[in-house]
N, C-alpha and C positions, 0 to 999 in steps of 0.2 A: 566846294558845290555851293552854289545858292541855294537859299531856302525854298525858293520856287520850285528848283528841281528836285531837292530833297524832301519837300513836304515839311509841314509844321511839326511833325512829331518829333523829329530830331531836335528841334528847340526845347521842346516839353521834357523830352528825355534828360537833356544835357542839364536844364533847368532844376530838375528833381534830383537828378543824380548828385549835383552840387551841392544840394539842400541837406543830404544824408549825412549827419555825423556818424561817427564810430558806434556810438551806443545804438543808435537806430538802425544801422546796418547790422549789428550784432543781435539785435532783437528780431530782425527780420530772418536772419540766418537760422536761428533756434526754432522758428515756426515750423511745424510739421506737416502741414497739409496745405494743399492749394487754397483752398477756401480761406484759411486763417493767413495765408500770404496776401490774397486781394483785399481782405476787408482791413489788414493792417495798414496796407499801402495808401488805400482810399480814405484813411481816416486821418493820415498825416496833413496838418495845415498846410504844407507848400502844395500838396496835390489839390485839396479842396478849394483853395483860393486862385488856383492858376486860371488865368482868362485866356481861354482860346480865340475869342472873337476877334482880337487884334490879329493874331497870327494867321486866323483864316482869311481876313480881309486882304492881307499883304500876299497871299499864295495865288497866283494867278492860273496855276495848273489844277486840273481836276474839275472843270466843269465850274457852272455858274452857281453861285449861293447868293440867297436862297434859291431852291429849285422852284421854278416857275416855267409854265408852258408860255410861248410867244406868238400871239396871233399875227402880228406883222410878219414874224419871219416865216411862219406857216404859208400865209399868202403870197410871200417873196417866192418860196420854193414852188407853189402851185403855178404862180405865173410864168415861171421858168421852165416847168414842165411843160406847160401850153405851148410855150415858144419851141421846145424841143420837139412837140407833137408836128408843129406846122413844117419843121425841118424833115420829118420822117424818122427823126432819132429816138425810136422806141425804146430803146434801152438806156438812155439818158432819161428819157421822160419818166420812165419807172422809177429810177432812182431818185429824181427830183421829188416825185410824188410822195414817195417814201419818207423823205426828209420833211415834206411838208407836215405828213401825218405824225411824225416825231414832235413837232413843236405846236401841233394844234391844240388849243385848251379843250379841255373834257366837255365843257359847255357848249361848245361851237360845234354840235351834232350835224347840223346842215351843211356846213362847210365840209366837215370831216366826210359826210356821205359823198358830197361833190367829187372830192379828192380820190374817195375809194372807186367811184365810178369810172373816174379819169385813168385811174391807174390799171382798172380792169380792162379798159380800151388797149392801153399800151401792153398788157400782158397778153391779150387776145391778139394783137399784131405781132407778138414774139413767138406765137403759137403756144403759149403756154396755158392752155385751156382750163386745166384743173384749177389753176391759182387765179385765173380770170373769175371762174364760177365763184370761188370762195369770197373774192372782192365784191362780186354782185351780190352774194348772199347778205355779206356784212353791210353793204350799202342800202339795201332794201330793208334792212332791220332798223336803220336810222329814218330821221324824216327828211328822206331825199325829196327834191321837189317833185311834186306829182305829175306837172305839166312836162318833165323830162323823163319819166320812167319807162315810156316806150323804148328809149334808146337802150337801157340795160337791159330790158325783157327781150328786146330781139337779139342783143349780142348773147345773152344767155341761152336763147333757142338755137343760135347758129352754132355756139360752143359745143352745145350737147348734140347737135347733128354731126359735128365733126367726130365727137366720141362715141358715137353711134348709140347715144342713150335716147333713142327715138320716142318712147313714151313720156320721158322728162320734157323733150322737145316740144312734144303736142301741147302739154300745160303752158310752156312758155310762151308759143305763139299764140295761144288764146289770151294769156296775159297781155302781149303786145297788142293785140287788136283791141282788148278792154282799155287799156292805158292810152290808146290812141284818142279816144274821146275826151280825154283831159289835157291833151296836147294842144292847148289854146293858141300858143305861140307858133305853132309848126304851119306852114304853108298848107292851105287847103288841098291843092293838087297834089302835094307830096304826101301829106296825110292820106288821101285815098290811095295813091300808089302803094303805099307801105301796107295799108290794109288789105289790098288785093293780093299782095305778094304773100303775107301772112296766110291768109284764105286759101291761096294755091299750096302752099307748103301743108298747110293741116289736111287738105284733100288729098295730096301725094302721100302723106304720111299715114293717115288713116287707110288708105287703099293697101299701102304696104304691110301694114299689121295685119289686116284681114287676110291677104295672100299668104303672109308667114306664120299665121296662125297665132298671133299676139305673142312673139317671144319676149323673154325676159330682157331687159337692158343689161349690158354689162357693168360690172363693179367699176366703181370710180378707181383711177389708177392708184397704186400705192408705189411712190417714188422710193420709200425707204428699201434698201436690199434686206431680204430676210435674214434673221440671225442664223447661223450655222446649226445645225442639230448635233447634240452631244454624242458621240459615239457610245454605244452600249448604253446602260442605264444611268441614271443620275444618281449621285452620292446621296445618301439619306441622312448624312451629317451636314455635309457642304454642298447644298443644292444647286450652286452655280456650277458645279464640276462633275466630270464622270466620277463612276464608282471605282474608277481604277486609281484615284487619288486617295492617299490619306495624308493627315496632317500630324507631324509629330514634332514635340517641342523638346529644344536641347537647352538646357540651362546657360550653357556658355553662348551659343550662337543666337539663341531666342527664334525667333522664327520670321449757211442760212439761205438759205432760204429767203422767201419773200417775207421782209420783215413786218411784225405786226406791234406797234410802238405801245408802251405803258399808256393809259389815258390819262394818267395824272403827272407824270414826270417824262422830261424829255432825254433820260439817261439810259433807258433799257428798252431793248426790241425783243419779242419774242419770235419762236419759229411757226408757231401755231396758236389757233384759238386754245386748244387743249393745254398746251404749255403755259398760256398767259392765264388761263382760269387757275390752273394750278398753283401758278407763283402768287397770283392776286389773294388766293385763300390762304397762304403760308407765309413764306419768307419775305417776297416783296411787300406784301401790305406793312411790313414793318421797315423794310430797308428804302422803301421809295424815296422817302424824304431825306435819308441821311448819307445816301451813296456820295455826293460831292464831298462830305466831311470826311467820309472814308477814303477817297481818292486824294483829297488834298493833303491828307496826313502823311502820304507818302509810304504807307504801309504796303506791305508785298501782298501777293494773292493769298499766300497761305494764311495771313491774319484775316482776310475776308472769308475764307473757307471756314476758319473757326468760329467766326461770327454766324456764318451761314448754319453751321452745324447745330447752332442753337435756334435761330429764327426759324427753321423750317419745322419746329415742334412748339406748341404752346408751352408757357412755364410749368403748367400742371403735369405735362409728361415727364419732366425731369424730376419733379417732385415725388412722383410716383414710383421712380425707377429704383431698384436695390442695386445700387452701384458695388456694393462690397460683395454681391453673389454674381458668379460667372454664369453666364446664361448656359441652359442645359437644352437638349433636343437640337433639332436643327439649325445650323448656323444662318441665321437669318440678317442680311447685310443690312436692312432698315434697322436693326436694334442698336441702338445707340451704344450700349454695353460693348459690342463686339469691337468698335473703334476705340473706345474708352480703355479696353484690356490691351490694344496694340504696344508695341516697344515704345517707351519714352526715355529711357535712360535717365530717369529723375536722379538716381544715386550718383550719376556721373556729372551732375551739371555744376557749374561753378555759381558762385553768390552773385557776381555781377549777370550772368546768364538769366539766373531767376530774377533778379531785379528788373532787367530789361524787358522781359516777357510780362511781368507783373505789371509794369507802367503801360505797355500795350493794352493788357486787359483792363487797366483802369479807364482807359480811353474808351474802349469797346462797350464796357458796361455804363458809362455816361451816355453813349449813343442809344443803347437800350433803353434807358430811362427815357430819353428825348423822344423816340419813336413811339412809345406807349407800349413797350413789350412788357414790362413789369406789371404795368395796369390791366394787360390783356386786351387793350383797344388800340388799334392802329391809328396814328394821327391823321388827320384829313387835310391838314395845313402845312404850308412850309415852314421848316425851322427858321426863327428868327436869330439875329445875331445875339440879343440880349439873354438867349437861352443857354448860350455858352460862355457866358461871361464868368462863370465858375464852373469848375470839374466836380464840385460836391454833388453828391447824389442824396435824394431826400431820405431822412431817417427810417421812413415807415417801410422803404426797401432794404433794410438792414440785412434780413435774411436772404432776400433774393440777390443780393450782392455777393455774399458769402457762396450760396449754391451755384447761381449761373456764372459768377465771375471765376469761383473755382472750375467749373467745367471748361471754360474759356481757355484758363490758363492751362489745363490738362491737353486741350484740343492743340494749342500751339506748340507744346511739347511733341505730342504725337504726330502730328502732320510734318515736323521736320525730318521724319524718317519713313513716312509712310504714305506721303502724298505722291500722285503722279501726275505728269502733263498730259492734257488731252491734245493730241495732235492729228493732222491729216496730212496726208501725201499729195502734193498737188503736183500733177504732170502736165506741162504743156504740152502741144501737139508734138509729136516726135520728129526729128529731123532724119532725113534720109541722105546720105552721102555715100558714093560709090558702093551702093548696095548695103550699106550698114546702118541699121537703125539705131538712133541715139536718143534716149530719154533723159530730160535734164529735170528729173523729179526733185523734189525736196521736202523735207518735212516742216510743216507750219505750225507752231504753237497756236492753241486755241484758247485754252483754258486750263485750270488746275482742278484736281478733284481727288476723293480718297475712295478707294476700293477695297472696302476690307477683306473678301476673300483674296484678292490680288496681293494684298499687303502681308499676307501670311507666306509669300514665296520668298526663298533666299536668293541671295546673289551668286552669280557665277560670271568669270569673265569670258567664259564659253558656254552660253545658256542653252537650256533644252526646249526653250519655248520662245516664241515671238507674240507679240501683242499688237492688236489694232483696234480700230473703233469702227462700229456700224450705229449711228445715231449716237445715244447715250449710253450704249452697251460697250463694254470693252471685252473684246475676244481674244483668248489665250489659246494657241495652236502649239503643239509640238513640232519641233524642226529636225528631230533626230529621233532615232529609236532610244527607248528609255526600259532599262530593265525593271522587272519587278523587285520593289525595295529600294531602287536607287532615288535618290532625291531630284525632284522636279525644281530646276532652278530658272529663274529670269534674270536680266540683266539691269543694273542699277544705272547706267551709263558708260563706263569703259570697257571696251572689247579688247581680248588679247590681239586681234589681228591688226588693230591699228593704233593702239596705245600701248607705250612700252610699260613693262611691269611696274618700275618704279613710280610712274607717274599714276598708273592705276591705283596701286597702295596709298599713295599719297592722297589722292582724290577721295578714296572710300574712306580713309580714316578720318579726314577732314569734315566730310558732309554726313557720313553715316556712323562713325565712331566705332569702326571694328577692323582688325586686320584680315585681310582677304586670304584664304588657305585653299581656294579652289585649285583644280589640276594645273590649269595654265601659270597660275602663281608658283605653286608648289614646284612644278617642274620646268619652269622657266621657259614655257614655249615660245618659239620665235614669232614675231609679227610677220605679216606679209612682205614689208622691206627686207626684212632679215631673212627671209625664205629665198634661196637661190635655185637656178635651175639645174645645178650641178649635183644635186642630191636626190636621192630616193629616201623616203621615210617608212619605217616599219614599226608595227606596235611590238613592244618587247613581249617575246613569247616562252618567258621562263615559266618554270614549274610553279614558282611562288608569285602571289599576286603582284603584279607591277604595271603601273600605268604609263611608263615611260615610252617615249616615241625615239627609235634610235635610227639616226641620219647614218646614211651609207653614201659615199661618193660614187658617181655612174663609173668609174674606172677601177672600183675596188675589185681585186683578184680574190678575195676571201669570201666564202659564202657563210661561214660561221662569224657573226659580229657581236662583239661583247657590248653589253649595256652599261651605260656610264652610272646608273644608278643603283641597279641591284648586282652588277657585274656577272650576271649570268648571260648565257650565249644565246643568240636567236639565228634561227637557218633562215637566210632570206630568200632562199630557193622555193620555200613553200608560197610565200607572197608572191614571187615572180610566176609561180606555175598558175597560181590563183587569175593572174591578169590575162593569161593566155586564151 
């Protein structure tokens, strides 16, 4: 593979790996903590002197570096959006205006306001009135040209009318009339006509409110479906779950929407103002200017999550944590210690595995220094090439490298076994053929994440739950009856109905480092393809506990059938009688 495809980290890894002699490797192996491993590797001359700048410049993938907004690109997309409007292609126009916003420099507030106003018009024509109103609100919070404001106020008023938010519409029509006084470039006759129309609407609305007794406007639409309610009471310990759930530890098994771009970089869009504000106050404040370096490195999404687990908290948060103490009281998913204490299989890792992950950690630690994380002040300017000519981290951050670097290295180990993919089921319009409805739905990967409560579930090839997403929340539902005291299991990927036992066992061993002993594996349950229509299947009915399934041919003449596992006999007449 070419470096552009792999990213520059592969070269960094190979270079550092080749520089390690036997003495250095042995010294590394003898280190007992993640903090010491990171500190040691970061202190090596080969690491400190490594020049990333050349590698970054050669790597074409991963976005532009340095990170800069581009006014010319922004204007280009705006112009293309305007052309789409002239053709009546409102969906295309909306997408082009969104692209314009992505590239619009932060200081170009008037240009951004104009693009927001244009996008609100496209959304209005697409009958997405709530989103149109949001863009109008954003537009009016910026220095949108005063001689054009009558347009957005009227659009706002008519959108509110459609949404039956009449009291708000009255205010918007009043603003329309006021802003027409500043519409100096608008034809006098058209201005007068718009003023008359707005006054007429005000008269109608006010009269309607009087007749209706001034009812309250309906609440704005909430497009996100509600989270399902937990059956019964909440678990006092694991508050994300029902009280019917208990967690037992076994020492052997263990346990978009309309985009809103970042104002400073062209690499990220958010789903809402709330999401954007939360990100700008925490992780994205630091990641904003280093994302292309992360992407160009070729690192996996797991590495990014490992970094995000750090950047979403200030350095002081980790300094004040007692990592040696297991949290008591309710299991809080936002408590980093509950992730820190998940299974990492540190005792099973090879020397090379540790070296590889520590090299990635050294790179991520350097990014944290560059972005201002150790200083506690997010950088405001793009990263320049001369800042990555050396991987050395300033000596004044020596303690931070040990603490935060050690946590990143632990994160990389934990995430290997505990991260989940975030996905959605995309279902195109169903096809109807010969009165049969066919859905060609498919699961589409969106992101990666770690859910501390879900990570406590063990695997089974015949899981008792399924999971799906509602917004940022993951929902876990039972798909079969679960007896009291029976383990609640989820599935880590391979299911017995579609994947042969040998393949399931091999995949789980390779990725999760355990031998699966679930019922389908222990009893060698057949896959769908192996199941034939010539057999009936009955649960073993012996006096002693047996989970085996007894397969009986349809033409069997005996009603007492011997179980191949426990050697006891099952009376199939009982099962047949229950089907009548």
